[in-house]
N, C-alpha and C positions, 0 to 999 in steps of 0.2 A: 869591726866596730859594733858595740852592743846597740840594740834597738832602744835602749833606755839609758839615759845619763843621769847621774846624781851630782849636782853641783853644790859646793859648800857655800856657807855664809859669805856674802860679797859686800865688804864694808864700803866700797865705792858707791853703792846705791844709796847709802845713808849719809846724805849731806844736808846740813842745816846751818843757819846763822848761829853765831856764838854771841850770846848776850851776857856772858859771865861777868862783865864789868858793871852790869846793872845790879841793883839791890834785889834780894829775894831769890826765889827758886826760878831760874830761867832755863831749866833743863827741857830739852826736846827729845823726842824718841831717838833721834840719831845719837844723842849723848849717853843713852843708857843701854842701847842694844848690844848684844854680844852673841857669839856663835854657839850653837848646840848641835849635837850629833844625833841625827835621826836615822842613821844607816848602819850603826854598829850593833844595835839591839841591846845596848847596855842597860842594866836595870838600876843604875845609880844616876841621880840627877847631877847636873853641872854643879861645880863647887859653889856652895852658898845659895843654891836655888831654893826659894821658899816653896812649900807645897802648893800645887795648883797654879804655879806661875805661868804666864802666857808664853806661847811659842808659835812663831809663824813658820809655815811650810808652804812652798810654792808647788803648783802643778802646772807646768808649762806645756799645754797640749791643745792642738787643734784637730786631732784625728776624729774625735767624737762629733764635732760640729760639721766637719767635712763629710762624714758618713751620713749625717742627718740633713745634708743638702743645705746647710746654712752658710753664713758668711764668716770666713775664717779670720783669725787675728787675735783670738783670746789667749794664745800661747804667750803673748807679750804682757799679759796682765800682771803676773807676780812682780815683775820688775817695776812696772808703772805704778802699782799700788804702793810698793815699798817707797818709791821716790816721793809719792804724795804723803805717805805716813811720816817720813823722816823729819819734817819740820813742824809736826804737830806737838803741842806741849805735853810733857810727861805727867804733869799734875801729881797725883798720888802714886803713880807707877814708879817703882824703884828698880825693877828688872824687866827686861824684855829679851827673849831669845829668838834667834833666827836660825832655822835649821837648813836653809838653802832650798833647792828645788829638785823635784823629780821632773825630768824632761823627756817627753815622748818624741821619738824620732820617727818620721814617716808615718806608717799606719800601725805601729806597734801598741795599740791602745790597751789590749788586755795585759800585756807585760807591764805597761806603765801604771795601770790601775793596781796591779799586784804589788808593784814597788811602792806606790803611794800607801797602800794598806799596811805594808811592813813598816814604813816610816811613821805612820800614825801610831801603830802599836809601840814602836820604840819610844816615842815621845810620851805616850801615856804611861809606859813602864817607868819612865824617869820622873813621874809625878807632875808632868807638865800638862797644860791645857792647850791642845793644838787648835789653831785657827789657820785653815788651809785656804790659800789664794789660788783660784783657777784662772785660766782654763775654762773649757766648756763645761756644761752640766754633767758630762760623763764623770766629772770629779766625784759625784755623789756615790757612785758604785764603789770606787776605791776607798773613799772616806768611811763609808758604812762597813765595808769588809774589815777595815782596821779596827773600828769600834767593836764589831762582833767578835773578832778574834781576841781582843783584849779583855772583853767582858767574860768570855769563856775561860781564858787562862787565869783571870783574877778571881774566878768563882763568884761572879756578881750577877746572879740571875735577875729576872724581872723584866717587865714589858718595856720596850723602847718606843718612844714617840719620835717618829721621823717627821719633823716639821719643816715644810718647804714653803718659803715665801716666793711665789712664782706666778707668772701669767700662764704657765703651761703645766699640765699634769706630768709630762715626761713619763708616760706609761705605755709607750709604744711597745707592741709585742713582737715586732720583727727582730730578727737577728741577722748579722752580728750586732752587738751592742753599739750604741751611739749616744749622743747627747740627749736623744729623745727617749731612751729606754731605761735609765737607771733605777727608777722606782718600781718598774715591772720586774727588773732583775732582783731587786731587794725583796719584792713580794714572793717571787719564786724561791729565793734563798731561804727566807724565813719559814715558808711552808715546808721546805725539804728538811730543815734543821729543827723544827718545832720551836722556833723563836717567837715568843709573843711580841707583837708590835702593832702600832697604829700609824697609818699614814694620814697626815693632814696637809692639805695644799691650800694656802691662803693667798688670794689675789688672782685666782683663775679668771681668764678672759674667755667669755663664751664665744667670742669671735675668733679665738686662736686655738680652739680645741674642737675636734670632731665629735659627733655623737658616739662614735666607737670609744673614744677616750673617756667620755663621761660614763659609758657603760662599764668599762674596765675599772674605773674608780669605784663605782657602786659594787662591782663584783668582789673587790677585795676589802669592802667595808671602809673605804676612805671617808674622811671628813673633808669637805671643801667649802670655801666661801669665795664667791665671785668678787671681782674688783668693784662692781657697782655697789656692793654691800660692805665695802671695806674702806669707806671714806671717813673723814674726821668726825662727821656727825654720828657715825656708827660705833665709835671707838669703845665706849663703855660696854656696850653689848658684846662686842668682839673680844674684849679683854676677859669678860666673864666666861665666854665660851673657851677661850684659851686656858683659863684657870682650871676648868673642868678637865681638859685634855692633860694638863700638867699633873693634876692630882692623880690621874689614873696611871701615870708613867713612873717607872723607877729611874729611867735614864732618858736623856733628850739628845738627839742629834739635830742641830739646826743648820739648814742649808738655805742660803739666800741667793736667788737668781736676780741679778741686777736689773733684768728686763721686767721685773715686777713694778718698777718705778715708771712714771710718765716719761715719754721720749724727750720732753724738754728738760727734764732733770738728768736723765741718763741716756743720751743719744748714742753713746758708743757701745752698742750691744748688737748681737746678730739679728735680733728681732725686736726693734723698738716698739714700745707700747703706746698707741694713740690715746689711751685713757689712763690706765695705771693706778697704782695706790700711792697716796702722798707719802713723802719721806717721814713726816711726823708720825704717821700711823705705823710705818715699818719700824721706826726707832722705838716706839712705845711697845710694840710686840717683842722686840729684841730685849728691851729692858725687863719685861715681865718674865721672859724665859731665864735670863740671868738671875733674877731675884728668886727663882724657884730653887736654886741650888742643885738642880739636876742636869745642867748642861755639861756634857762630857767632851764634845767636839763640835766645831762649827766650820763651815766653809762659805766662800763667796765665789759665785760662778758667773760667767758670760760677760764680764767686763772686757771690752775689745778696744784696745788703744788705737788700732789701725782705723777705727771708725769714729773715734772720739772728736769732740770739739773743745778746744782750749783746755784739754785735760779734765773736762767737767766730770766725766763718768769715773775716771780714776780717783778724783777727789771725793766723789760720793761713796765709792767703794772703800776708800781709806777712812772716811768718817764712820762707816759701819764697822770696819775692822777695829778702829780705835775704841768704839763702844764695847766690842767683844773683848778686846785686850784689857781694857780698864776693868771690865767686869770680872775677868779671870784674876786680875791682880788685887781685887777688893778683899 
């Protein structure tokens, strides 16, 4: 048996009420979703797919969190988030593609990340905008590799902004890689390949990161904003800072660790945040990134259904995913 499995679009996850007997547009995401192929490497889009249409891709993986001594269970997130998405209204979305999952078996993390990268490339080649559902934050190394390969193959140079909404830097320098190392891996990769990039981590908790992690962030020229300075009263100033970062970038990779939110909002994560950044602030940042027109790929990490309460965290992740999908469809 392979250490990595690739599972296809699963219609059974997409169940929603049918209000078609009512007047007006009653479509929900379950009524518009259809399968897409992320594993064949085809360069043609699904029949009738508009340019930049949104496509979901799952990364069912606990290996990175386990290596990082965290609480496992995030491998169940792609299915849980899809179930929460299914009943949300489609509004202006006419098409949504679901490319299935990359599934990491046992400790085959590097193989799974490589498979994820290949799937991201395939979706981008088809003219689709991937929104990847994790899994632990080891997802970021796979997603970024996919973006980097696609930019190189497409001849699209220019600086990449890696924007991480997260309570943690995830800049650990130990190896092998884990959910705590992806942005250090990206830093090493960009240095080795001459890729201009900027790392911005918004929502950092001073109580959840050692002095060594702050030093590593400074060493790579990262921009960071702590959670105490990312509350609603700070929003105008933070959006202005984000605008500056976006103006300097040609491409944006947005990664959202659900543990950036307060534990009361997102209890189902490996490391719940006792303080956190309000949902309204996170949504405003996401909307500003979408409005820039530079977002190429996004992912959501660390939703852990095994630790969730009343599906609360899955619903929060689905809301953020809906914002990203609707932005890709706009």
